[in-house]
N, C-alpha and C positions, 0 to 999 in steps of 0.2 A: 405449780409446774407448768406454765403452760405450753401452749404448742410446740414454738421454737427450739425449747428445755428437753421437750421429752425428743425432737429430731434429733435433737445433739447428745441426747442418750441412745438414739438409735445408731446414733456413729459410732462413740466411745466401745457401745457393745457390738457392733461389726468388728474392730479391734481386738476384743476379748475372745471373739471368735475365730480372728486369723491364728489368736497367740495358741488360742484350742486346738483345734487344728495343726500346728507345728508340734504342740507338743505329742497330738495324737501319733503326726508323722514319726515322730525322731522315735518313739515308745516302740512303732511299728517296726521302723528300721532294726532298730537294736537288737528286736527280739530275731528278725530276720536272720541279721549276721549270728545271732548265737545259733540258731537251727543249721545257718548254711556251715561254719568253720565247726561247730560239731560233727556235721557229715565230713568234711573236708579235714580235717582232726583227727579223726577215727581211720580214714583210709589209707591218710597219707603221714598223716605226723604224730602218728599214735606213739613213738619215740619221745615226744619233746611235753611239755607242760603248756597249756592254754595262755600264761600268761608270761610266759620266756620270749624272748625280744626274736628268736628262730623260727617260734611260732607265727608271728606276725610277717617274719620278714618270710615266710613262705606262704601265707595266706592275704598278702596284702591286698594282692589282686583282686581275691575273693570279698573284701570287706568292699570295698572300690565298685564292685559292681554288682554286688545284692544291693547295695544300700541307693545306685542308681536307678538300676532296675525296679527297687521296692518303690521309689519315692516318683519314678515314672509310671507306674502303673496306678498308682493311687491317685494323681495328678491328674494322669490321660481320664481315669473315672470319675472323676468331679467335674471335669471339664464336660464329657460327654453328657453327664445327666443333666447338668447345666442348660447344656445346647439342648437333650432334649425338651425341657421345662421355658423354653424362648418363647412360647405362647399363649407366655403367662397365668394367671386365675384361673383362667377357660380351661387351659388345659391340666391343669391339674386336678382340675373338678370332674374333668371328662375321664381320667386314670382311675379317677375313684367310684366311676359310676355315672355321674352326675347327669340328668338330662336338666337341657335348658328352660327355661319358663317364657315361655311369650305376652303378648298383651291379650290374643284369639283365645288363650286357655279356656274350657268350660269348667275348669276346677275352680271353685268359689274360695278351698285355703291356698292353692298356688297363687289366682287373683289377688286375694289378702295380704299373701308375702307379697309380691311385687308391689301391689301397696305401697307397703312399707316401708320397704326398701328405697323406693323413689321418695317418699317423704323426707325420708330420714337424707339422701343424696342431695336431694337442694336445701334442707334445712340446714345441711351442716358446712354445704357450699361444692362439695366433691363430684367429680362426674358420676354418674347413676351407674351402677357396674351392672356386668352379667347374674343373671340370677338363675341356681341349679340348684335341683332339687335329686338326692340319692334316695331315690325310688323303694330300695329293697334295704332299709336301713331302717329298721322298726326301734331303734335307740333314739334317744334326743340329745343332740350335738347339731353342730353348725363350723363354719368354718370361709374365714377372706382369705386371698390368695392374690399374688400378682407382683409384680415388679415396683410399680406404683399405680395411685389410684386411677390412671387412666386408663389402665387394663385392668383395673379389680377384677374382682367373679367372687359373689357371695353363697355360699349352698348350706341346705340345712339338711336334713334326713327327712321322710316320708313320717317318722314318728315326731319330732317337733311339730311338724303342722297339724299332726292331726290330737297330739295332746296336750298343745301352748292355747289359751286364749289368744285376745288382740293385745292386751296388754303384756304379757309374758313374753310373747312373739317379739314386739318392741323392745321387751329388754335383751332378750337375744339378739338380735342384730344392734341395739345400741355397743354392745360388748363387741362384736366384729366389726364396725365401725369404729369403734377405736382404734384398735389396730391399726387400720387403714388410715387412717390422723395420723397415728404420731411414727410412722417408717418401720414399724412390726414387721410387715407382707415381707418385704426386698429383703430383708434379717431372712427372714423363715425359709422362703423362697431357694435361698445361697443356703442356708444347712439342711435342707433335702439333696442340692450337689456333692456339697461337701460331704454328707452321713453317707450317702453312695461310693463313694473314693474310700473313706476307712472303713467301709465292711465288706470291700471287694476282695478280702484274701482270706475271709471266711466264706466268701462263695465258691472261689476257685480250690478253696484243699476239701470243701464239699463236691466238686466236683471230679478232681482230680481221684479221690474213693472213688466215687461213682463208677468213674472208669476203670478202677482196676479191679473191679468184680468181673470183668472180662479178658481183664490180660495177663493173670495172674499167671495161671499153666503156662503161657508162650515168653516166658517173659523172666531171665534168669536173675535179672536186679530188682525183681518185683518188689520184695522184700524191704528196701532199699528207699525204693519208690513211694509205697505203703507210709513209711514212716515220715518221709518228708511232707509229704500229702495231712499226714494226724499233725505235724507241725505247722504246717503251714494254716489250717484250718483252724488248728490252739492259739496262735500269733491274729489271724483275725479276728479272732474273739476277745481281743484286745481291743482290734478296733472298734466292737459290740461295745465295749465297758465304755471306751472313749466318747463315742457317738451317742449313750447313753449320758452320761456324764453332762455333754454337752448340751442335749436338746434340755436336761433338766435343768441346768446352769440359765439358761438364754429363758425358761420358759414360767416358770413359777412364781417370782417378783411382777412379770409384767400381766399377768391373770388379774394381780388384784388389781393394778393401777384400769386394766380394759374396766373392770366393775364395778367402779368407783365413778370412773368415766360417763360407763351408761346410767348408772341411778344419777349423774347430774344433766344427763342429756334428756333421759325420761322424765325427769324430777320425780321420780317416784320410785320407791324401793319394793315394792309390793310384784312388781313384774317379773324382775331378774328374780329377787330370792323364790318367786313361785315356780320359776322353771327351775332352775337348782333344786328346792324339795321334790320336786317332780322327778329330775331325775333319780333322787335317792330314795323315792318311793315307790318306781315301775323297777320291774324283774330283768331288763332288759339293759335298764340306767341309762346311760351313755354310749355304753360300747357298740365298735360297728365290727360286721360280718367282714370287711375286707381288710387286708392286713394294712395294720396303722403305723408301720415303724419308723417310714418316713415323715409320714404328716403328722406324727403323733402330737408336734411341741403346737401344730397351727391350731388345732381344737377349741371349741368352747368348753369345751370337759372331758375329760377322760377316756381314750378309744377304747380302754383294754387293762384289764384287772391287772391289780397288781400295785403296793408301794413302794418297790426300788427303782430308782430315780427317775420319780412320778414327774411326770411332765407338767403336772396341776397341781395347788394345792390340794389340802384334803377337803371335797367337800362340804361337809358340817362347817370347816373352818370357812371355808369363802362363803356359807349362808350366814353364819355368826357375824359376821363384819357387815353384812347388811342389817339382819333383823335379828339385834341383841336377844330378843324372849325366843328364841329359836328352840326347841327341845329332841333329840333324835327321835322320841317318844310320837313326834307329829309327822310322820313316815309312814306308821302303818294307817292312820285315819287319810292322808293323804292318798293313799293307795287305793282306800275303797271306797273312796269320793271320785274318783278316775273312772273305777269299773262302773263306779254304780253310777256315772253322770253323761259320761263322754259322749254320747252319743248325741243326749238331748241340748246339753251345754251347747256343742257344735252349733246345730239349726240354732240358738236362742242367740248367740254371741253373734251371726250373720248378721242377723235384724238387729239387732244392737250398734254394731260397727257402721253399721249404713247411714244408723240414726247420728250419731256422732258423728260423720262425715258432714252429713247436711247442717249439721248443728254448728259445726268448725267455720263452714264455710261461710252458713249467715252470720257468722259473728267476727268474721275479718274482713278488715280493708283494704281494697283492695292494692294494688303497688305493694313497692319494698323501700325502706326506711333506714335507715342504721342512726339509732336514737344514741348511743351510748360512746359515751369516749372511753371507756375500756374493753372496745372492742379484739382489739389485738387479744386481752386474755381470752376472748369467745374463740377464738381462732383453735378448730383442733377439738370442743371442750363446748361447744352448742349445748343449748339448752330446749324445756319444753316449748318456750315460749317460738323459737324458732322451729321446732318440732308442729307447733299445731297452724304457725302463718306458713308452710310448705303445704299441709296439707288442703288450708284455705284457698290458697294461690292454686292446686291439683283440680280443686273440685269446681271453682271458677271456669276451667277448660271447657268448653264444649264437648261432649261428649264424642260426638264424632270425630273430632281432631284428635282427642284420645287414645278412639281406637285406632286412628292411623297413624299414629306416633308408634303403636305399639305392633304394626301390621308391614312385613317384609313386604308386601304390594304397595300399599303407601306412604310408607317413611321416607325415601327418598322424595316424592311429590311432594310433601308436606314442609318439606324444606327448601324446595325451589318455590313451595307458595310463599313461604315467609318472605322470601324473596323480592316479591312482587311489586314495581314501586306504585304508586297512587296513580300517578296519572296514567289518562286511558291509552293513549298512542304508548306511549313508554311501556305499561304493560304488554299491548298486543303484541310488540316487538319482542318481547319475554318470550310471551307464550308461542309465538314462532321459530325462536333458538329451540327453547325445549320441544317442540314438532319435530325441527327437524335432527336433533341429537336422537330424541326417544323415542321420539313416534305417536302417533293420534292420542294412541291410549294415553297417555299422559297426559301429553296437553287434557286429553278432557280429562282428567283426575284431577289438575291441579284445577281448573276452571269450576270443578265440583266443589275446590274447597273453599275457591272465591263465595261462590253460591253460602256455602255454609255461615263462613265468617267474614263476609265483606268489611266490615270493621276489629277487628282482632283489638283489643286493648295491647299496648307495647310491653305491660309491664308482664301478657302469658306469652313474651311468644321467648324470651331464654329457655321459664320451665320446659316448654315443649320440647325447646330446640336439645336439651339435656337428656327427655325421656324417649326423644327419639332417636340418639346415637349409640346405644345398644345396640338396637337393630341395624344400622348402618355397619356396626362392626362385624356384622358377619356375612356382608358380602364381601366377592372377591376383589383379589388388590385391585385387578384390571378395572374395572366397574368403577373402583372408588377415583382411582387415579381419573378415570373417564368424568365421572360426575362432577371432579373438584374441578375439572377443567371448563365445565359449561356453568358452574357455578363464576367462576371470574368469569365469561363473558355476559351471563347475565348481570353482575356489578359492574359492569363498562360498559353497557348498551349506551347507559347515559352521560358517560364520558365524565363521572364522580363517584366518589365510595362516600355512602351512606356511614356510621358510626357501624349499625346494626348491622350491614352488610361485611363488614372490614371485618365485627367481634363475628358473627355464624364462620365468615371463609377461613379464620384463623382457627379457633374453635375445628371446625371440619376437618384442618388441616392437619392441627395435633392428631385428631382421632386417627388419620390414615395413616402419621406415622406411627403411632402406638401399633398397630392393625401390622406394619412393614418391618417393626423392631419395639417389641414389647418391652424387651428388659433394658432400655435404652434410658428411662426415668428421666429425673429431674434430679441432676446434683447439683447441691451447694458448695462455693468456691470460697474463697477465701476474704474477698476486697468485704473493705466497707464501703458506706454510701460515698463518704467523699475523694474516695479511689473512683467513684461513678458520678461526683458533686455534679456535669456539665448534663448528662443523661437523665438525672432527678430531677433537677429545674426543669429540664424541656417535660418532662415525663407530667410534671404536676403544671406547667402551663396546658398543657393539651387537656388535660383534665379539667382545669379553670375555661378554657375556651369552649368546652362542650357541655358545658355546667351552664355556661352567660353566655351563647352566641353571639347576640345581639346587645351586651352591655360588657361592655369593655373593661368598664370602672368595679362593677362588680364581679369579675373574672380575674383583677389585677388585686382585688382584697382579698380574692379566695387564697391568691398565693402567697401572701402575705399570713394568712393565719398558716399554709400549710406549712409553713416556715418556721413560723412561732418558736423562740427557744435554739436556733438551729444556727450554723456559723461555718463559711467556708461553701455555701454556694453562689450561682450565681444570679440574678435576681430573674426570675423568671416572665417570657412576656409572651403574654397567651396571642400576642396579635398577629405572632410570628406564623401562625398555624390555623390561622382562616382556613386555607387551602391546604397546602402541602404536607400535611401531618403524619399521611398512613406511614412513606416513606421513613420519615423521620422513628413513627414508633416501632416500627419493623426493626431499626437499628438498636432505639432504647432496650426493645425486649432481650436482644440478642446480646447486647451490654451488659444486663443485668442479672443474667446469668450467673455470673462469676461472684455475685454477691452470697457472703456466710446470712448463715442462719438468722442470726439476732439482725441485722441491718435489712434481711426482707422485711420482718415485724415494723422497726420503724419506719422503711418506704410505706407499706400499708396505711401505718397510723398517716403518716402525711397525707396521703393520698384519701384521706377520710376528713382531714381537718379539712382539706381545703374545697371537699364536693358537700359535707353541711356545714360549713360558715356561716351560711344564711339561715340553718336553722331545719332546712330539708336536702336529702338526697334523691333528684330524679333519676327517671329511669335509665334512660341515658349514661350519666354519672356513672349509676351501679354497674350496666353493661359494661363499660370499661373497667371498673374495680375489681369485676368478677375475669375478667380477660387476663388483665397482669398479672392478679394472682393467680390463676391456674395458668398461667406461663409459668410463676414462679412455683408451685407446688404446694403453695400456699391455699387449706379452705376456707370459703370467705361466706359467714351464712349469713342471708338476712336476717332484719330484725325489724319490722315492721311497714309502715305506710309512706307511698312516696308521690309526688306529683309528677303525671303525666308529660311532661314539658320536654318536648323534642333537641 
């Protein structure tokens, strides 16, 4: 099952979720009507049978108003909870007590976590998520939350950081990234809102009973009200039953799929299996102290004890699928090993991680090269090569620039530094604009960055951009909008738009839109490539033109290669887009939002064939491919070395 099939499965599961919600609401409405009819039947129509026409004629309005009121309460409660979660993954993490991990942290375990998340995000072609730690949770657990990859957050417990080694942590994070790729997060966050709605009556019933303790002596109808409150609470527990059932139905099979994806990503079963074994060996297991009723379906492992309506498969079954040689007797030995060596191994693995990162950086060539014709099958399912390449790219970034990307005080200036032109006069003009808008301190910071990396390799610009975005998301909306206006002025300073300038501006604009409206997401439509034939043809021409800006014949051959085996498309004309391509590309990206999932995969395949028709994908082509893929909600991984040709 590839990325697009997973996405289609997630949409089908959403339909199942809606059906289950309707079923739960129907059951609650019927139960509430039985309660109210019982009350009215006793006090108003005792002489009539429950199923006599007279009873229903007498109580028709009761049924109508009870049904409407019950549905309204459930729907409004679900809408209210969903609105609370508008802040996306970071909102969920903070509600559970998460503390955000920043790049300037002095905690080596936090820094290791941030490095692993950044490596996997860059390797898989998704925006770097915000990272949180649940500091007061000793159990081993984690989750990914958000409306879309653009507003995702990954959180782990303190127990996860302190107990797992780097390989095991990679396995857990790879598992969570699988949920990011496959559309599970949006389904999960919707489920939180739905569960709140169908559990609201149980809460209301408990509160009614609580209030009766203070009013029974003063209210002659207190007995009847107590009966109604008890009945409402019992009806609410029907909602609890359905809520647990929905959680279990949505979650269990996806956990096996996420485990399999994590093993494929890391090309090692030992990391994930080791993490699961340590959960079984520790007394705290994966349990969370925080109430996990709403989020149990989102966790890496069960957040509470109990098997009825379990949101995850049994731990031993998950381990056996990864490591068939496992026996439960191993838990005792693992527990002794954790207790004996935890402190010593922590210091040892930090040194080992540093050595491994240095080795990976030395082994990896610079740049990016898509060398596989099976790229579409890698989308959403990156492998160990992509992870190693991402680690190598990050290791190549000068340490001061890495620190700047992680710093609230330096990240904006880093993005401005990436936009500076090469011409000295143009650069001075841009620096003057920065001083006028943000002040002299910001201008000095940008000049400092120029001194650190006067000739930054182009292949490192996109990774730096992605590393800085989580920091930028924390800035106030007003500052982000003002910053975006400054970016546009810097781009317009020379009267023309370079490709990287366009990519940075569009990616930054996407980040700002995510901050303003996290729940918007990227929704697939129903259009085929044939329905958008002209837009597809022009997009291929733009990619070909950027790959061969001074060789029109090669650009035309790239277009032919892209459309090989396809029919019904106008002949792409790269010459048309030598100058005024940004305006047309904006129109194309807006038009392609209507494509259905499989058409998006076909389009990415066409663009890759176009870019690599001559055996290499230059960085300019890759930047354009990543922009298009990001606009379509498709995670495009890197896979090798490329030329630096502009």
